[in-house]
ROSE-4610 file (N, C-alpha, C; in Angstrom, 1 decimal, always signed):
// ROSE-4610
residu = [X/X/X/X/X/X/X/X/X/X/X/X/X/X/X/X/X/X/X/X/X/X/X/X/X/X/X/X/X/X/X/X/X/X/X/X/X/X/X/X/X/X/X/X/X/X/X/X/X/X/X/X/X/X/X/X/X/X/X/X/X/X/X/X/X/X/X/X/X/X/X/X/X/X/X/X/X/X/X/X/X/X/X/X/X/X/X/X/X/X/X/X/X/X/X/X/X/X/X/X/X/X/X/X/X/X/X/X/X/X/X/X/X/X/X/X/X/X/X/X/X/X/X/X/X/X/X/X/X/X/X/X/X/X/X/X/X/X/X/X/X/X/X/X/X/X/X/X/X/X/X/X/X/X/X/X/X/X/X/X/X/X/X/X/X/X/X/X/X/X/X/X/X/X/X/X/X/X/X/X/X/X/X/X/X/X/X/X/X/X/X/X/X/X/X/X/X/X/X/X/X/X/X/X/X/X/X/X/X/X/X/X/X/X/X/X/X/X/X/X/X/X/X/X/X/X/X/X/X/X/X/X/X/X/X/X/X/X/X/X/X/X/X/X/X/X/X/X/X/X/X/X/X/X/X/X/X/X/X/X/X/X/X/X/X/X/X/X/X/X/X/X/X/X/X/X/X/X/X/X/X/X/X/X/X/X/X/X/X/X/X/X/X/X/X/X/X/X/X/X/X/X/X/X/X/X/X/X/X/X/X/X/X/X/X/X/X/X/X/X/X/X/X/X/X/X/X/X/X/X/X/X/X/X/X/X/X/X/X/X/X/X/X/X/X/X/X/X/X/X/X/X/X/X/X/X/X/X/X/X/X/X/X/X/X/X/X/X/X/X/X/X/X/X/X/X/X/X/X/X/X/X/X/X/X/X/X/X/X/X/X/X/X/X/X/X/X/X/X/X/X/X/X/X/X/X/X/X/X/X/X/X/X/X/X/X/X]
num = [1/1/1/2/2/2/3/3/3/4/4/4/5/5/5/6/6/6/7/7/7/8/8/8/9/9/9/10/10/10/11/11/11/12/12/12/13/13/13/14/14/14/15/15/15/16/16/16/17/17/17/18/18/18/19/19/19/20/20/20/21/21/21/22/22/22/23/23/23/24/24/24/25/25/25/26/26/26/27/27/27/28/28/28/29/29/29/30/30/30/31/31/31/32/32/32/33/33/33/34/34/34/35/35/35/36/36/36/37/37/37/38/38/38/39/39/39/40/40/40/41/41/41/42/42/42/43/43/43/44/44/44/45/45/45/46/46/46/47/47/47/48/48/48/49/49/49/50/50/50/51/51/51/52/52/52/53/53/53/54/54/54/55/55/55/56/56/56/57/57/57/58/58/58/59/59/59/60/60/60/61/61/61/62/62/62/63/63/63/64/64/64/65/65/65/66/66/66/67/67/67/68/68/68/69/69/69/70/70/70/71/71/71/72/72/72/73/73/73/74/74/74/75/75/75/76/76/76/77/77/77/78/78/78/79/79/79/80/80/80/81/81/81/82/82/82/83/83/83/84/84/84/85/85/85/86/86/86/87/87/87/88/88/88/89/89/89/90/90/90/91/91/91/92/92/92/93/93/93/94/94/94/95/95/95/96/96/96/97/97/97/98/98/98/99/99/99/100/100/100/101/101/101/102/102/102/103/103/103/104/104/104/105/105/105/106/106/106/107/107/107/108/108/108/109/109/109/110/110/110/111/111/111/112/112/112/113/113/113/114/114/114/115/115/115/116/116/116/117/117/117/118/118/118/119/119/119/120/120/120/121/121/121/122/122/122/123/123/123/124/124/124/125/125/125/126/126/126/127/127/127/128/128/128/129/129/129/130/130/130/131/131/131/132/132/132/133/133/133/134/134/134/135/135/135/136/136/136/137/137/137/138/138/138/139/139/139]
x = [-26.9/-25.9/-24.8/-24.9/-24.2/-23.1/-23.0/-22.6/-21.5/-22.0/-21.6/-20.2/-20.7/-20.0/-18.8/-19.0/-17.7/-17.3/-17.7/-16.8/-15.6/-16.0/-15.2/-14.2/-14.8/-13.5/-12.8/-13.1/-12.0/-11.5/-11.9/-11.1/-9.7/-10.2/-9.2/-8.1/-8.9/-7.4/-6.8/-7.0/-6.6/-5.5/-6.0/-4.9/-3.8/-3.8/-2.6/-1.8/-2.8/-1.5/-0.8/+0.6/+1.4/+1.5/+0.7/+0.9/+2.1/+2.4/+3.6/+3.9/+5.3/+5.9/+6.8/+7.2/+7.9/+9.5/+10.1/+11.3/+12.1/+12.8/+13.4/+14.9/+15.6/+16.6/+16.9/+18.4/+18.5/+19.6/+19.4/+20.2/+21.5/+22.6/+23.9/+24.0/+25.0/+25.0/+26.1/+26.3/+27.8/+28.4/+28.1/+28.8/+29.3/+28.9/+29.1/+28.4/+27.4/+26.2/+24.9/+23.9/+22.4/+21.5/+20.5/+20.1/+18.0/+17.4/+16.1/+15.6/+14.9/+14.4/+13.7/+14.0/+13.0/+12.5/+11.5/+10.9/+11.4/+12.1/+12.7/+11.8/+11.3/+10.0/+9.0/+7.9/+6.9/+7.1/+7.5/+7.6/+6.6/+6.3/+5.1/+6.2/+5.2/+5.4/+5.1/+6.2/+5.9/+7.4/+7.0/+8.3/+9.2/+10.2/+11.6/+12.4/+12.1/+12.3/+14.0/+14.1/+15.4/+16.5/+17.6/+18.8/+19.7/+19.4/+20.9/+21.6/+22.9/+24.3/+23.9/+25.0/+24.3/+24.7/+23.6/+23.9/+23.9/+24.1/+24.3/+23.6/+22.7/+21.6/+21.9/+22.5/+22.5/+21.3/+20.9/+19.4/+19.9/+18.8/+19.6/+18.7/+18.2/+17.4/+18.1/+18.4/+19.5/+18.8/+19.0/+18.2/+18.2/+17.7/+17.6/+18.8/+20.1/+21.1/+22.2/+21.4/+22.0/+23.0/+22.9/+23.3/+22.7/+23.3/+22.6/+23.1/+21.8/+21.8/+22.1/+22.7/+23.4/+22.6/+22.4/+21.4/+21.8/+21.8/+22.5/+21.2/+21.1/+20.1/+20.4/+19.8/+20.1/+18.9/+18.0/+16.7/+17.2/+16.5/+16.4/+15.8/+15.8/+15.0/+15.9/+14.6/+15.0/+15.4/+16.4/+16.9/+15.7/+15.2/+14.1/+14.5/+13.2/+13.6/+14.0/+15.0/+15.2/+17.0/+17.2/+18.5/+19.6/+20.8/+21.9/+22.5/+22.6/+22.7/+23.9/+25.0/+25.9/+27.1/+26.8/+27.8/+29.2/+29.3/+30.6/+30.8/+29.8/+30.2/+30.6/+32.1/+33.0/+32.1/+31.1/+30.4/+29.8/+29.4/+28.9/+29.7/+31.1/+31.8/+31.6/+31.3/+31.2/+29.5/+28.4/+27.2/+27.0/+27.8/+27.6/+28.4/+29.5/+30.1/+29.0/+28.5/+27.8/+26.5/+26.1/+24.9/+25.6/+26.6/+27.1/+27.5/+27.6/+27.7/+26.8/+25.7/+24.5/+24.6/+25.4/+25.7/+24.7/+23.9/+23.2/+23.2/+22.6/+23.0/+22.1/+22.6/+22.0/+22.0/+20.8/+20.1/+21.0/+21.7/+22.8/+24.0/+24.4/+25.6/+26.3/+25.9/+27.0/+26.1/+27.1/+26.4/+26.2/+26.0/+25.2/+26.5/+27.6/+28.9/+29.3/+30.1/+30.9/+32.3/+33.1/+33.9/+35.2/+35.9/+37.5/+38.1/+38.7/+39.6/+40.6/+41.4/+42.4/+42.1/+41.1/+40.9/+40.4/+40.4/+39.7/+40.8/+40.4/+41.2/+41.4/+42.1/+42.4/+41.3/+40.5/+39.6/+38.2/+37.7/+36.9/+37.2/+38.0/+38.7/+38.1/+38.7/+38.2/+36.7/+36.2/+34.9/+34.1/+34.2/+33.6/+33.9/+35.1/+35.6/+34.5/+34.0/+33.1/+32.0/+31.7/+29.9/+30.0/+31.0/+30.9/+30.1/+29.4/+28.5/+26.8/+26.9/+25.6/+25.0/+23.9/+23.3/+23.0/+23.0/+22.7/+20.8/+20.4/+19.1/+18.3/+17.4/+17.4/+16.6/+17.3/+17.4/+15.8]
y = [+58.9/+57.8/+58.2/+59.1/+60.2/+60.5/+60.7/+61.4/+60.6/+59.3/+58.1/+57.9/+57.6/+57.0/+58.2/+59.7/+60.8/+60.5/+60.5/+60.3/+59.2/+57.8/+56.8/+57.4/+58.1/+58.3/+59.1/+60.3/+61.1/+60.4/+59.7/+58.9/+57.7/+57.4/+56.8/+57.5/+58.3/+59.9/+60.1/+60.4/+60.8/+59.9/+58.6/+57.7/+57.7/+57.8/+57.8/+56.6/+55.5/+53.8/+53.9/+53.6/+53.2/+52.3/+51.1/+49.7/+49.1/+47.7/+47.0/+46.5/+45.8/+45.1/+43.9/+43.0/+41.8/+41.9/+42.0/+42.0/+40.8/+40.9/+39.7/+39.3/+38.2/+38.0/+36.5/+36.3/+34.7/+34.2/+33.6/+32.4/+32.0/+32.4/+31.5/+30.4/+29.7/+28.3/+28.1/+26.4/+26.2/+26.4/+26.2/+26.2/+27.7/+28.7/+30.4/+30.6/+30.3/+30.5/+31.2/+31.7/+32.4/+30.9/+30.9/+30.0/+30.8/+30.3/+31.2/+32.3/+32.8/+34.2/+33.8/+34.5/+34.4/+35.2/+35.6/+36.3/+36.6/+37.7/+37.7/+38.5/+39.3/+39.9/+40.7/+40.7/+42.3/+43.2/+44.4/+45.6/+46.4/+47.4/+48.5/+49.7/+50.4/+51.4/+51.2/+52.1/+52.0/+51.0/+50.0/+48.9/+49.9/+49.9/+51.0/+50.0/+48.9/+48.2/+47.5/+47.2/+46.3/+47.5/+47.0/+48.1/+49.1/+48.8/+49.2/+48.7/+48.7/+48.2/+46.7/+45.8/+44.7/+44.5/+43.6/+44.0/+42.4/+42.4/+41.4/+41.1/+39.9/+39.7/+38.6/+38.3/+37.4/+36.8/+35.6/+35.2/+35.4/+35.8/+35.5/+34.1/+33.3/+32.1/+31.1/+30.1/+28.7/+27.9/+27.3/+26.3/+25.4/+24.3/+22.8/+22.2/+22.8/+22.2/+22.7/+23.9/+24.7/+25.7/+25.8/+27.5/+28.7/+29.7/+30.6/+31.1/+31.1/+31.5/+33.0/+32.8/+34.3/+34.5/+35.6/+36.6/+37.3/+37.3/+38.8/+39.1/+40.7/+41.1/+42.3/+42.6/+44.5/+45.0/+44.7/+45.5/+46.7/+47.4/+49.0/+48.9/+50.0/+50.1/+49.8/+49.8/+49.4/+47.7/+47.4/+45.9/+45.5/+43.9/+43.1/+42.9/+42.6/+42.6/+40.8/+40.6/+39.1/+38.9/+40.2/+40.0/+40.5/+39.9/+41.3/+41.9/+42.8/+44.0/+44.4/+44.0/+44.8/+44.5/+43.2/+42.5/+42.1/+42.1/+41.7/+40.3/+39.3/+37.9/+38.1/+36.8/+36.9/+36.4/+35.6/+35.0/+36.0/+37.2/+38.6/+38.6/+38.5/+39.5/+38.3/+37.0/+36.3/+36.2/+36.5/+36.7/+37.8/+38.8/+40.5/+40.2/+39.5/+39.3/+38.4/+37.5/+36.8/+37.8/+38.1/+39.4/+40.2/+40.5/+41.6/+40.8/+39.4/+38.3/+37.9/+38.1/+37.2/+36.3/+35.5/+34.0/+33.3/+32.6/+31.8/+30.2/+29.5/+28.3/+27.4/+26.1/+25.6/+24.3/+23.7/+22.3/+21.1/+21.4/+19.9/+20.7/+21.3/+21.7/+23.0/+23.1/+24.3/+25.8/+26.7/+28.1/+29.2/+30.0/+30.9/+31.9/+32.6/+33.0/+33.0/+31.9/+31.5/+32.4/+32.8/+33.6/+33.0/+33.9/+33.4/+33.1/+31.9/+31.1/+32.1/+32.5/+33.1/+34.6/+35.2/+36.6/+36.5/+35.5/+35.8/+35.7/+36.8/+37.5/+36.4/+36.5/+35.5/+35.9/+37.1/+37.5/+36.4/+36.6/+36.4/+34.7/+33.9/+32.5/+31.8/+32.7/+32.4/+32.2/+33.5/+33.4/+32.3/+31.7/+30.4/+29.8/+29.1/+28.1/+28.1/+29.5/+30.0/+29.0/+29.0/+28.5/+27.7/+26.5/+25.1/+24.7/+25.2/+24.7/+24.9/+25.8/+26.2/+25.1/+24.4/+23.8/+24.0/+23.9/+24.2/+24.4/+25.1/+24.9/+23.9/+23.4/+21.9/+22.9/+21.9/+22.3/+21.8]
z = [+122.4/+121.9/+121.1/+120.5/+119.6/+121.0/+121.5/+122.6/+123.4/+123.4/+123.9/+123.0/+121.5/+120.5/+120.4/+120.5/+120.4/+121.9/+122.7/+123.9/+123.8/+123.4/+123.1/+122.3/+121.4/+119.9/+120.5/+121.0/+121.8/+123.0/+123.6/+124.7/+123.8/+122.5/+122.3/+121.8/+121.1/+120.7/+121.8/+122.9/+124.3/+124.7/+124.5/+125.2/+123.8/+122.7/+122.0/+121.9/+121.8/+121.9/+120.9/+121.2/+119.9/+119.6/+120.2/+119.7/+120.4/+119.3/+120.2/+118.7/+119.1/+118.2/+118.6/+117.9/+118.4/+117.8/+119.1/+119.2/+118.2/+117.0/+116.6/+116.1/+116.5/+116.5/+116.0/+115.8/+115.4/+116.5/+116.8/+117.8/+117.5/+117.9/+117.4/+117.6/+116.6/+116.7/+117.5/+117.5/+117.9/+116.8/+115.1/+114.5/+114.0/+115.1/+114.6/+113.7/+113.1/+112.2/+112.8/+112.1/+112.7/+112.8/+113.4/+113.1/+112.5/+112.8/+112.4/+113.4/+112.5/+113.6/+114.4/+115.8/+117.2/+117.7/+118.2/+118.6/+120.2/+120.2/+122.2/+122.8/+122.7/+123.2/+122.8/+123.3/+122.8/+123.5/+122.7/+123.1/+123.1/+124.0/+123.5/+122.4/+122.0/+120.9/+119.4/+119.0/+117.3/+116.9/+115.8/+115.5/+114.7/+115.5/+115.2/+113.8/+113.4/+112.2/+112.4/+111.6/+111.2/+110.6/+110.5/+109.6/+110.9/+112.2/+113.2/+112.9/+113.2/+113.5/+114.0/+113.9/+114.4/+116.1/+116.8/+118.1/+118.6/+120.0/+120.3/+122.1/+121.9/+123.3/+123.8/+125.1/+125.8/+126.7/+126.8/+127.3/+129.3/+129.9/+131.3/+132.0/+130.7/+131.1/+130.2/+130.9/+130.5/+129.2/+128.4/+127.4/+128.3/+127.5/+128.3/+128.6/+127.8/+128.1/+129.2/+129.9/+130.6/+130.4/+129.2/+128.8/+128.2/+128.5/+128.1/+126.3/+126.0/+124.5/+124.1/+123.2/+122.3/+121.3/+121.0/+119.2/+119.4/+117.8/+117.2/+116.1/+115.9/+115.0/+115.0/+113.8/+113.5/+113.8/+114.9/+115.5/+115.9/+115.8/+116.3/+117.3/+118.1/+119.7/+120.7/+121.7/+123.1/+123.2/+124.1/+124.1/+124.9/+124.6/+124.7/+126.7/+127.3/+128.6/+128.8/+129.8/+130.2/+129.3/+128.8/+128.0/+128.5/+128.8/+128.7/+127.4/+127.8/+126.0/+126.2/+127.2/+127.3/+126.6/+125.7/+124.6/+125.2/+126.5/+126.9/+127.0/+126.7/+126.7/+125.2/+125.5/+124.3/+122.9/+123.1/+121.6/+121.0/+121.8/+120.9/+120.1/+119.9/+118.9/+117.2/+117.7/+116.8/+116.0/+117.1/+116.7/+115.9/+116.2/+115.4/+113.8/+114.1/+112.9/+111.7/+112.3/+111.5/+111.3/+111.9/+111.4/+110.5/+110.7/+109.5/+108.2/+108.2/+106.9/+106.4/+107.2/+106.8/+106.9/+107.8/+107.9/+108.4/+107.9/+108.3/+108.1/+109.4/+109.5/+108.0/+107.3/+106.8/+107.1/+107.0/+107.2/+107.0/+105.9/+105.6/+106.2/+107.3/+108.2/+107.4/+106.5/+106.0/+106.5/+105.8/+106.2/+104.5/+105.1/+103.8/+103.6/+104.6/+104.0/+105.6/+105.4/+106.4/+106.4/+107.5/+107.6/+107.0/+106.3/+105.5/+106.8/+106.6/+107.8/+108.0/+107.0/+106.9/+107.5/+107.6/+108.1/+109.7/+110.1/+111.3/+112.4/+113.2/+114.5/+115.4/+116.4/+117.6/+118.4/+118.5/+119.5/+118.9/+117.5/+117.1/+116.6/+116.7/+117.1/+118.6/+119.4/+120.7/+120.8/+120.6/+120.8/+119.9/+118.7/+118.1/+118.9/+119.6/+120.3/+121.9/+122.5/+123.3/+123.3/+121.9/+121.6/+121.6/+122.0/+121.8/+122.7/+123.8/+124.8/+124.5/+123.1/+122.6/+122.0/+122.0/+121.3/+119.7/+118.7/+117.6/+117.6/+116.8/+116.3/+115.7/+116.3/+115.1/+113.6/+112.7/+111.5/+110.8]
């Protein structure tokens, strides 16, 4: 019996299972702020944590309104499966800016850190306009 237990223990060590973690992000709303935390994928390995530079991911799957949702995060590590990580979508500038500011959507229609209207450059303003087809997250 001891040999079986020892063999099982040795097998467990040999596998070196590093576990898994949930890749999280916040969906960009039509208002240009970020919704609640959403799990985008469960990935293998050790959790790399938050704290990296702002990143943007565009879903390959349309939502109920027929749009491709955009997500912003500071999650480190590999990109989640089923998402475009190239950041070429014009809405990514808005998502990354909202992540940098910590701009979260509030239930009353406000935002925690709205952009200063006087300091928005034209590319960000265009990206905000492009988000008009994204449904806001339920409050």
